[in-house]
C-alpha positions as CSV (number, residue, x, y, z in Angstrom):
1,X,8.5,-15.6,-60.3
2,X,6.0,-13.3,-61.4
3,X,6.1,-10.1,-59.8
4,X,9.3,-9.6,-61.4
5,X,7.3,-10.1,-65.0
6,X,5.5,-6.3,-62.7
7,X,8.4,-4.4,-61.9
8,X,9.8,-5.6,-65.6
9,X,6.8,-4.2,-67.9
10,X,6.2,-1.3,-65.2
11,X,9.9,0.2,-66.0
12,X,9.3,-0.4,-70.4
13,X,6.2,1.1,-69.9
14,X,7.3,4.7,-69.9
15,X,8.9,4.4,-73.3
16,X,8.3,2.3,-76.3
17,X,11.8,2.8,-77.5
18,X,12.2,-0.4,-76.2
19,X,10.0,-2.4,-78.4
20,X,7.8,-5.5,-76.1
21,X,5.5,-7.2,-77.1
22,X,3.1,-9.4,-74.3
23,X,2.1,-13.2,-74.7
24,X,0.5,-15.3,-72.2
25,X,1.6,-18.7,-71.5
26,X,0.1,-21.8,-70.5
27,X,1.3,-24.8,-69.0
28,X,-1.3,-27.7,-70.5
29,X,0.0,-30.3,-68.3
30,X,-1.9,-32.8,-69.9
31,X,-0.2,-32.5,-73.1
32,X,3.1,-31.6,-72.4
33,X,3.9,-28.5,-74.0
34,X,3.3,-24.6,-73.1
35,X,0.5,-22.9,-75.2
36,X,1.0,-19.1,-76.6
37,X,-1.2,-16.6,-76.9
38,X,-0.4,-13.6,-78.4
39,X,-2.3,-10.6,-76.7
40,X,-4.1,-7.9,-78.2
41,X,-2.4,-4.5,-76.2
42,X,-5.3,-2.8,-76.6
43,X,-8.3,-4.6,-76.2
44,X,-6.2,-7.2,-74.2
45,X,-8.2,-10.0,-76.2
46,X,-6.6,-13.2,-77.2
47,X,-5.2,-15.5,-80.7
48,X,-3.5,-18.8,-80.2
49,X,-0.2,-19.0,-81.0
50,X,2.6,-20.9,-81.7
51,X,3.9,-22.5,-78.4
52,X,6.5,-25.7,-77.5
53,X,6.8,-28.6,-76.1
54,X,8.5,-30.2,-73.4
55,X,10.1,-33.0,-72.2
56,X,7.1,-33.6,-69.0
57,X,4.3,-32.2,-67.7
58,X,4.5,-28.2,-67.3
59,X,3.9,-27.1,-64.2
60,X,4.9,-23.6,-62.6
61,X,7.1,-20.9,-64.3
62,X,9.3,-17.9,-63.4
63,X,10.9,-14.8,-65.4
64,X,13.7,-13.7,-64.6
65,X,13.9,-10.2,-63.1
66,X,15.5,-8.9,-66.3
67,X,12.4,-10.7,-68.3
68,X,15.3,-12.3,-70.5
69,X,14.9,-15.8,-69.0
70,X,11.9,-18.7,-68.7
71,X,11.8,-21.3,-66.7
72,X,9.3,-23.6,-66.3
73,X,9.1,-27.0,-63.9
74,X,8.4,-29.9,-65.3
75,X,6.6,-31.8,-62.8
76,X,6.3,-35.4,-64.0
77,X,10.1,-35.6,-65.1
78,X,11.4,-34.0,-61.8
79,X,13.2,-31.0,-63.9
80,X,13.0,-27.6,-65.2
81,X,14.0,-26.1,-68.0
82,X,15.6,-23.0,-69.2
83,X,14.5,-20.3,-72.0
84,X,15.8,-17.6,-73.6
85,X,13.4,-14.6,-74.7
86,X,14.5,-12.7,-77.5
87,X,12.5,-11.6,-80.3
88,X,9.4,-12.7,-79.2
89,X,10.6,-15.6,-78.9
90,X,12.0,-18.7,-76.9
91,X,14.7,-20.5,-77.4
92,X,15.5,-23.3,-75.2
93,X,18.7,-23.4,-73.0
94,X,19.2,-26.1,-71.0
95,X,17.2,-28.6,-68.2
96,X,18.5,-29.7,-65.1
97,X,17.2,-33.0,-63.1
98,X,16.3,-31.3,-59.6
99,X,15.2,-34.5,-57.9
100,X,11.7,-34.2,-57.3
101,X,8.1,-32.3,-58.4
102,X,8.3,-28.9,-58.6
103,X,5.2,-27.0,-57.6
104,X,6.7,-23.4,-57.3
105,X,9.5,-21.7,-58.7
106,X,11.2,-18.2,-58.6
107,X,13.9,-16.8,-59.0
108,X,16.2,-13.9,-56.3
109,X,15.6,-10.1,-57.4
110,X,19.1,-10.6,-58.4
111,X,18.4,-13.0,-61.1
112,X,21.1,-15.6,-59.4
113,X,19.7,-18.1,-57.7
114,X,16.2,-20.2,-58.7
115,X,14.6,-20.9,-55.1
116,X,11.9,-24.2,-55.6
117,X,9.4,-25.9,-53.2
118,X,8.3,-29.2,-53.5
119,X,4.7,-30.3,-52.3
120,X,5.0,-34.3,-52.6
121,X,9.1,-34.0,-51.3
122,X,8.2,-32.1,-48.4
123,X,11.2,-29.4,-49.3
124,X,12.6,-27.1,-50.5
125,X,15.6,-26.1,-52.9
126,X,17.9,-23.2,-54.4
127,X,20.2,-24.0,-57.4
128,X,22.6,-20.8,-59.2
129,X,21.8,-19.4,-62.1
130,X,24.6,-19.1,-64.7
131,X,25.1,-15.8,-66.5
132,X,23.9,-17.0,-69.6
133,X,20.9,-17.9,-67.2
134,X,21.2,-21.2,-67.9
135,X,20.5,-23.3,-64.4
136,X,23.4,-24.7,-62.6
137,X,24.6,-26.5,-60.6
138,X,22.6,-27.7,-56.6
139,X,23.2,-24.8,-54.0
140,X,21.1,-25.9,-51.4
141,X,18.1,-28.6,-50.3
142,X,16.1,-28.6,-47.2
143,X,14.0,-30.6,-45.7
144,X,10.4,-28.9,-44.6
145,X,7.3,-30.6,-44.3
146,X,5.0,-32.2,-46.3
147,X,2.9,-30.2,-49.1
148,X,5.7,-27.3,-49.4
149,X,3.3,-25.6,-52.1
150,X,5.2,-22.0,-53.0
151,X,8.0,-20.0,-52.3
152,X,8.3,-16.3,-52.5
153,X,11.4,-13.4,-51.8
154,X,10.6,-10.7,-50.5
155,X,11.2,-7.1,-52.6
156,X,14.3,-6.4,-49.8
157,X,15.5,-10.2,-51.1
158,X,16.5,-11.0,-48.0
159,X,13.8,-13.1,-46.6
160,X,12.0,-16.1,-48.3
161,X,8.6,-17.6,-47.4
162,X,7.0,-21.2,-48.3
163,X,3.6,-22.2,-47.1
164,X,2.7,-25.7,-46.3
165,X,-1.2,-26.8,-46.7
166,X,0.1,-30.1,-44.1
167,X,1.3,-28.8,-40.8
168,X,-0.8,-25.6,-41.3
169,X,2.4,-22.9,-41.5
170,X,4.5,-20.7,-43.6
171,X,8.0,-21.6,-43.2
172,X,9.8,-17.9,-43.4
173,X,13.9,-18.2,-43.6
174,X,17.0,-15.4,-44.1
175,X,18.0,-16.2,-47.7
176,X,21.8,-14.9,-48.0
177,X,21.9,-13.2,-51.6
178,X,26.0,-14.0,-52.1
179,X,25.5,-17.5,-51.7
180,X,22.0,-18.3,-52.3
181,X,21.9,-20.3,-49.2
182,X,18.7,-20.2,-46.9
183,X,18.7,-20.4,-43.0
184,X,15.9,-20.9,-40.6
185,X,14.5,-17.0,-39.4
186,X,15.0,-16.5,-36.0
187,X,11.3,-15.6,-35.7
188,X,10.3,-19.4,-36.3
189,X,7.3,-20.2,-38.6
190,X,3.5,-18.9,-39.3
191,X,1.6,-21.0,-37.3
192,X,-2.2,-21.0,-38.5
193,X,-3.6,-24.4,-37.4
194,X,-6.8,-24.4,-35.6
195,X,-8.5,-26.5,-33.4
196,X,-11.9,-25.8,-35.0
197,X,-11.1,-25.9,-38.6
198,X,-8.7,-26.5,-41.5
199,X,-6.7,-23.5,-43.0
200,X,-3.5,-24.9,-44.7
201,X,-1.9,-22.0,-46.6
202,X,-0.7,-22.4,-49.9
203,X,-0.2,-19.3,-52.3
204,X,1.3,-16.1,-51.3
205,X,1.5,-12.5,-52.1
206,X,3.4,-9.8,-51.5
207,X,1.6,-6.2,-51.6
208,X,3.8,-4.3,-54.5
209,X,4.6,-0.9,-52.1
210,X,2.7,-2.2,-48.4
211,X,4.3,-4.0,-45.5
212,X,1.4,-6.9,-46.1
213,X,1.1,-10.4,-48.0
214,X,-1.9,-12.5,-49.1
215,X,-2.5,-15.6,-48.7
216,X,-4.6,-18.1,-50.0
217,X,-6.1,-20.5,-47.2
218,X,-6.7,-23.9,-49.6
219,X,-9.1,-26.2,-47.5
220,X,-10.8,-23.0,-45.7
221,X,-11.5,-20.9,-48.7
222,X,-10.3,-18.4,-47.1
223,X,-7.7,-15.3,-47.8
224,X,-5.5,-14.5,-45.1
225,X,-3.6,-11.2,-44.6
226,X,-0.8,-10.5,-42.7
227,X,1.2,-7.8,-41.4
228,X,4.7,-7.8,-42.8
229,X,7.7,-6.7,-40.5
230,X,10.8,-5.9,-43.1
231,X,13.3,-6.1,-40.1
232,X,12.8,-9.1,-38.9
233,X,11.5,-11.1,-42.3
234,X,8.5,-12.2,-40.2
235,X,4.5,-12.5,-40.6
236,X,1.8,-11.9,-38.2
237,X,-1.7,-12.0,-39.3
238,X,-3.4,-9.2,-39.3
239,X,-7.1,-10.0,-39.0
240,X,-9.2,-12.7,-38.8
241,X,-8.8,-14.8,-42.7
242,X,-11.7,-13.8,-45.0
243,X,-14.2,-15.8,-46.4
244,X,-13.9,-16.7,-50.0
245,X,-17.5,-17.5,-50.7
246,X,-21.3,-16.7,-50.3
247,X,-22.4,-17.6,-47.3
248,X,-25.0,-19.6,-49.0
249,X,-22.8,-22.0,-51.0
250,X,-22.7,-25.8,-48.7
251,X,-20.3,-27.9,-51.8
252,X,-17.2,-29.0,-51.8
253,X,-14.3,-26.3,-52.7
254,X,-10.8,-25.1,-52.1
255,X,-8.8,-22.2,-52.5
256,X,-5.5,-21.9,-55.5
257,X,-3.7,-18.7,-56.6
258,X,-4.0,-15.9,-55.0
259,X,-2.6,-12.6,-56.5
260,X,-2.8,-8.8,-56.4
261,X,-3.5,-5.5,-59.0
262,X,0.0,-4.1,-59.7
263,X,-1.4,-1.2,-58.3
264,X,-2.0,-3.0,-55.0
265,X,-5.7,-1.7,-55.1
266,X,-7.2,-4.8,-55.4
267,X,-7.2,-9.3,-54.7
268,X,-7.7,-12.4,-56.1
269,X,-8.6,-15.8,-55.0
270,X,-9.5,-18.5,-57.0
271,X,-11.9,-21.6,-56.0
272,X,-12.3,-24.7,-57.0
273,X,-15.5,-26.2,-56.7
274,X,-17.3,-23.0,-56.5
275,X,-15.1,-22.3,-60.0
276,X,-15.2,-18.7,-59.2
277,X,-12.6,-15.3,-58.6
278,X,-13.1,-13.8,-55.2
279,X,-12.8,-10.6,-55.3
280,X,-11.3,-7.5,-52.4
281,X,-10.6,-4.1,-52.2
282,X,-7.3,-3.3,-50.6
283,X,-7.3,-1.1,-47.4
284,X,-4.9,1.7,-48.7
285,X,-3.8,2.1,-45.2
286,X,-4.4,-0.4,-43.2
287,X,-3.8,-3.1,-45.7
288,X,-7.0,-4.7,-44.8
289,X,-9.1,-6.6,-47.6
290,X,-12.6,-6.1,-48.2
291,X,-15.3,-8.2,-50.4
292,X,-16.3,-6.1,-53.3
293,X,-20.0,-6.3,-53.7
294,X,-19.6,-8.8,-56.6
295,X,-17.7,-10.8,-54.1
296,X,-17.3,-13.6,-56.9
297,X,-17.4,-13.6,-60.4
298,X,-17.7,-17.6,-62.2
299,X,-14.3,-18.9,-63.8
300,X,-14.3,-22.7,-65.9
301,X,-14.0,-25.5,-64.1
302,X,-11.3,-25.8,-61.8
303,X,-9.4,-22.5,-61.7
304,X,-5.8,-23.7,-60.5
305,X,-3.9,-20.8,-61.9
306,X,-4.7,-16.7,-62.7
307,X,-2.2,-14.4,-63.5
308,X,-2.8,-10.0,-64.0
309,X,-1.6,-8.6,-66.7
310,X,1.1,-5.6,-65.7
311,X,-0.8,-3.2,-66.8
312,X,-3.3,-3.7,-64.6
313,X,-6.2,-3.9,-67.3
314,X,-7.0,-7.7,-67.8
315,X,-6.5,-10.8,-65.5
316,X,-6.7,-14.8,-67.3
317,X,-8.1,-17.7,-65.6
318,X,-7.5,-21.0,-66.8
319,X,-10.1,-24.3,-66.0
320,X,-8.0,-26.9,-65.2
321,X,-11.0,-29.1,-65.2
322,X,-12.4,-28.3,-68.6
323,X,-9.9,-27.0,-70.6
324,X,-10.7,-23.5,-71.7
325,X,-9.4,-20.1,-70.3
326,X,-11.6,-17.0,-69.9
327,X,-10.0,-13.0,-70.3
328,X,-11.7,-10.7,-68.0
329,X,-11.6,-7.1,-68.2
330,X,-10.8,-5.7,-64.9
331,X,-12.7,-2.4,-63.6
332,X,-12.0,0.3,-61.5
333,X,-13.4,-0.8,-59.0
334,X,-12.0,-3.9,-59.4
335,X,-14.9,-6.0,-61.0
336,X,-13.8,-8.6,-64.0
337,X,-16.0,-8.7,-67.3
338,X,-16.2,-12.1,-69.3
339,X,-14.6,-10.9,-72.4
340,X,-13.5,-14.1,-74.6
341,X,-13.6,-18.0,-73.7
342,X,-11.1,-19.9,-75.9
343,X,-9.7,-23.3,-76.0
344,X,-6.1,-24.1,-74.1
345,X,-6.0,-28.2,-73.5
346,X,-5.7,-30.9,-70.7
347,X,-5.0,-29.7,-68.1
348,X,-3.6,-26.4,-68.0
349,X,-1.9,-25.7,-64.9
350,X,0.3,-22.0,-64.9
351,X,-0.6,-18.9,-66.9
352,X,1.5,-16.7,-67.2
353,X,1.7,-12.8,-68.9
354,X,5.1,-12.4,-70.1
355,X,6.3,-9.4,-71.7
356,X,8.6,-10.4,-74.1
357,X,11.7,-7.8,-75.4
358,X,12.6,-6.9,-79.1
359,X,15.9,-6.7,-79.3
């Protein structure tokens, strides 16, 4: 998952002897391929590189904790593929049938299990990862509810969270890291339903060092801030949900992705409809979020996915509707400055910075 890439890059940052290169991958779901861009490590600007074809419409990606294996969900063919990351390239390892269209995938923090959420099927699953990084047998499938949209493991590798837009709930599980099996958290689920409005939790991102989680609320065009209890593995709302839109905007909108900077100072949520990134400053003590001085930054049409470079200097956001991507400079105040716009391809669905170890 994306958070592991940040940890891996952070370890690599203290020495150049490990020789790493960062590239940007984009799942081009309308063309059944993964696009590749080389990242200029001085400016953050992108140059088209050589991507690779896949056996289906690619969607979410995940990176192993050691940064050496890439996993790609192939949504149209109900498969997940694995690739070895070596010498700046991606070598196919294997593919498995997962029996559904994986909306989100993530490894646990040992790198021994792949967790996946299935939107249409309303379930989550766990698959074994072999020592060579290939995908193995299914460990478990759990029926949850319709519209399972994301699956995230906490820093301790003990708890798992699955936001569901349909029932307005965040499902909470306990993870046995030895067997990979999930069990319902005794604390139950987080209910975000409201008789007066729809909110619909979609994606979740943990603060890198504090016990807080940040959630994009799809239907409500909001970001939710939750306090995390690291002993019980439960979430509870910290404050009212925060709007991601200007007060004078009256058009249709839904949020998609959410992500924090590696230092935890800023959070961003993508708006589809308003076509923007909403930016927030995170209070280092309370965890509360406050809109930036410039609350939103324009994006390409329908920004389904974006990703922040592990060095915290650049953000890349793709427009699913336009087939284009914008590279932004991320300022010390959290403001985003567009640097360049590039063609990506038809219906980009996932953006992933990958730090590739070079042996």
